[in-house]
N, C-alpha and C positions, 0 to 999 in steps of 0.2 A: 452971330450974324444971321439975319433973316434970309430965307430962301425965297426967291421969286418963283412962285409956282407956275407962272405962265411960261417960264423958260426951261422947265423940267419936262422933257419929252417922255412919251410912254415907253420908248425904247430905253432911255436912261433909267427910268423908274424900274423897268423889268430887270435890268442888269443889277440894280441895287437891291432888288427883292422888296421893293416898297409897295407894290400893288397887292391888295388882298385877293385871295382866290375867289374866283367867280362862284356864286351860289349854285349855278346849274350843274356843277361838276359833282358827281356822286363818288363816294369812296367805298371800296371793299377791302377788307384786310383779313389776314389769318396769322396768328402768332408763330405757328410752326412752319418748317420748310426751309430749304437752303437759302432763300432770298428774304428771310425774315429781317425786317428793318429797312428793306429796299422799297423804293416807290417807283411804280411804273405808270406812265401816262399812256392812254389809248384814245386816239382821236379818230372819229368816223365822220364822213361827209353826211351820211344819213343812215338810217337803220330800219327801213320799212320793207325791203324785199327779203325773201326767205334766205337767200345766200348770205346776206349781211347779218340777219338774225342768227344764223348758224355760226358765222364767224365770231360774233360777239359772245355767244354762249361758250364757244371754244376758248376764247381769251379769258373769260371770267373763271371758268372751271380750272384751266391750267394755272392761272395766276393764284388762285386760292391754294392749289396743291403746292405750288412753289413757295408760298408764303409772302408774296408781294402785297403791298398796299397798292391797290389799283385806283388810279384817278381817271375816270371815264367821262368823255364828252361827245355828244351827238350834235353835229352842226345843223341838223334839220334841213339839209339841202341848201345851205347858205354858205358859200365859200368865205365870205367876210367873217362869218361867225367861226368857221373852222380856224382861220388865222388867229382870232382872239382866243379860241380854246387852246391852241398850241402855245400862244404867249403865256397864258395862265399856267400851263404845265411847266414852263420854264421858271415862272415865279414860284411855283410850289416845289421847285428843286427836285424834279423827277430824276431818278438815276438812269432811266432809259425811257424812250418814247416810241410807241407804235403808231404808225399812220396808215389809215385806209382811206384813200381819197379818190374822188372822181373829178377833182379840180387841180390837175397836175401843175399848171402854170400859176393859177390864182393864189396858191398857198406858198409860193416861193419865198416871199419876205419872211414868213414865220420859220420856214425851214432854214434860211440863212441865220436866223437868230439861234436856232437850236445848234447849228454848226458852231457859231461863235461861242455858245455856252459850253461847248465840248461834251454835249450829251449824246450818247450812242443812239442811233436811229434805225429802227427796223420798219421797212416799208412792205405792206401787204398788197399783193396783186398789182394793181395799176401803178405804173412808175410815176416819179415826179420829175419835173423839168427845171432847167435853169442852171446857173452857175452855183450849184449846191452839191452836197455829198451826203451819203448815207452809209451806215455800217453794214447792213444786210438787206437785200431785196429778195422777197420770196415771190415766185411767179411760176407760170408754166410757159411752154413754148406756144404762146397764143397764136402767133402768126403761122407757125408750122401746123398747128392743130386746125386752124381755119382753112388752110390749104387742103388739109386732109378731108375736111368737111366738104370743100368744093369738089374734090375727087370722088367723094361718096355720092354726091348729087349726080355728077357726070356718069358714074358707073351705074347707079340705080335708075337713071332716066334713059339709059341707052344713048346718051349724047344729044338728046333733043327733048324739048318741052318748054312750057312757059312757067316761070317760077316767081315767087314773091320773097322779098327780104324784109324782115321786121327788125329794125335796128334798136339798140339800147340808148344809152346817154351819149350824145355826140362828143362831149368833153372828155370822156374817159379814154385813156390810152388803150386799155384792153378792148373796149368797144370798137375803137378805130381799127385795131388789128383783126378783130373777129370779122369785120366787114371787108377789110382789104385783102386778106388771104383768100377768102371765099370768092370774092369778086374777081380776083386775079385769075383763078382757075376757070371760073365760068366764062370769063371774057375770051379765053383761048378756045372755047367751044361754040362756034357760031350757031349750032343747032339749038342752043339753049338761050332763051330770051328772058331777061328780067322784066316781067310785065309791070310790077309795082315795087316800089321801095319806100317804106314808111318808117317813121321814128315813133317808138312807143315807150321810150325812157325806162325800159326794163319792167314796166308795170302791166299786170294782167288785164286790168280793165281797159287801159288804153289800147292794148293789142286786140282785145275783143271788139272794141268799137271800130278800129281801123280795118279789121278783118271783115266785119259786117259790111262796111262800105265797099271794100274790094270785091267781095262776093256779089254785091249788087251790080257792080259796074264792069266786072271782068269775067270772061268765060275761059274755059279750057286751061285752068290752072292745074299743073301737075304736082307741084311740091312747094313747100314754104320753109324757108330758112329763118329761124328765130335766134336772136343773140342771147337769149336765156330761156330757162324752162318756164318761168312765170309768164312770159309773153306767149310761149308755145301753148300753155294751158288755156290762156284767153282765146287764142286763135282757134284751138280745137273746139272750144265751146261754140264759137261762131259757126264753124264748119258743120258741126253736128246739128245745130239749130236750123241751118240752111238746107239740111238734108244732102250734103255734098261729100260726106265722109268716104264714099266709095271711089270718088274720082281723083282724090289728091292725098298726099301724105305730108307730114311735118316733122321737123327735127328741132331740138332745143339745144341748150348748153348749160352746164353746171352739174347735173346729175347727183344732187345731194338731198333733194326733198322727196318725201314719201309720195305725194300725189303725182309728181312727175314720173317717178319710177314705177308707180302703179299704172300710170297711163301707158308706159312701155310694156309692162307685163300684160296689160289688157289689149294691146295692139292699137291703141289710139294715137300714141306717139311713136314714130318710126325709130328714132335714135336720139341720143344726146351724148355730149362729150363731157366727162367729169372735170370739174374745175374746183380744186380744193379750196375751202374757205380760208385756210392758213391760220386760223386762230390759235390752235394748239401749237403748231409749228413756230409761230411768231414768238410765243412765250418761251418755248424751248430754246430758240435762238437767243432771246434776250438773256436767259439764264446763263448760257454758255459765254456770251459776250462779257457779262459782268463777272464771271468766274475766270476771265482771262484766257479762255480757249480761243483757238484760231477758227474763225467762222468765215466762209467765203462771202465776198461782197454780193455775188449773184448766185442764188440757188434756184434751179429750174426743176420742177416736178413733172412727172408724166401726166397726160390728160387722156385716159383711156376712153375708147368708144364703148357706149353701152347700148345694146340692142335687146330684143326679146330673147335672143339666144343666150346671153350671159347676164341678164339683169338679176338673176338669183344670187349672183356673187355680191351684189350691192344692196339687195332688197329682200326682206323676208315677207313674202306674199301672205303667208298664213297669219303672221302677227301684224301685217300691214305696217311694218317699221323699216326704216333705213338701218342697215347693219352698222354697228358702232364704228366710228372713225378712230383710227389710231395715228399718232404722229408719224409722218413720213420723213421727218428730218433725220438725216444720217451724216452728222459731222462730228 
């Protein structure tokens, strides 16, 4: 009996395993390791900022060590593409899927399909939304850390001054919490005024251009709160070029890249809060899940404050290298 192709939906085809794997998905494999013969999918919204580059490197290295075949896809900042990538991972019969996304709501249809397929799901950093579920979510107490950042500003400003907030990607749940916690504390201190609030999408060059505009139009800025180190480094460049380094200070967020830690060591960046990239931890969690171990649905890691006083714990100034990351997963 002939099949009417017009009546076969993509969803039905995926369930039947009838759609060929998309050509843009690269594979990495290693014969040895406890997960030999297992296939892991790893989907990213995009991979252009240093934090995500570090995350991807951690996943790839840990996957090779474990023996996974890794099916990787970069959605290139396109949520519709990330949905297709995840659908293709279902088609490829991945045994476990890792998701790193800045589009919590947009990818919900694909996550529902993962749930229906019974594939374990590990979510890295920013959470996902909707009537869906996951096996394990790795994060930090972002809201609590952002509140601590706000308290750091209040304390170091003596409760008064004009400040600037440079925000990341508005669609990211982590970004929203980085702003909300900090703003909540600042709002309780009437002596501190948020003079400017701009969006730079976690990108250094966008932050540089915004900061240049702010410096031309705004006087008496005491401090700048940036949602990541990339934007902080862009803002620092603008401040230096304007000759205003002596009148204000800046903080970042992530604490995992050499140039940001070097900026702290040199006194150009006042502080940052480390945010693990979770790559190694996500693979470790996937291994334990597939081995049948009990893994908590929510795992929250610490987010330490890094300043000039303790930066040597995280950065080797002589070698100009970040000290090696070790998995923080303890389950």
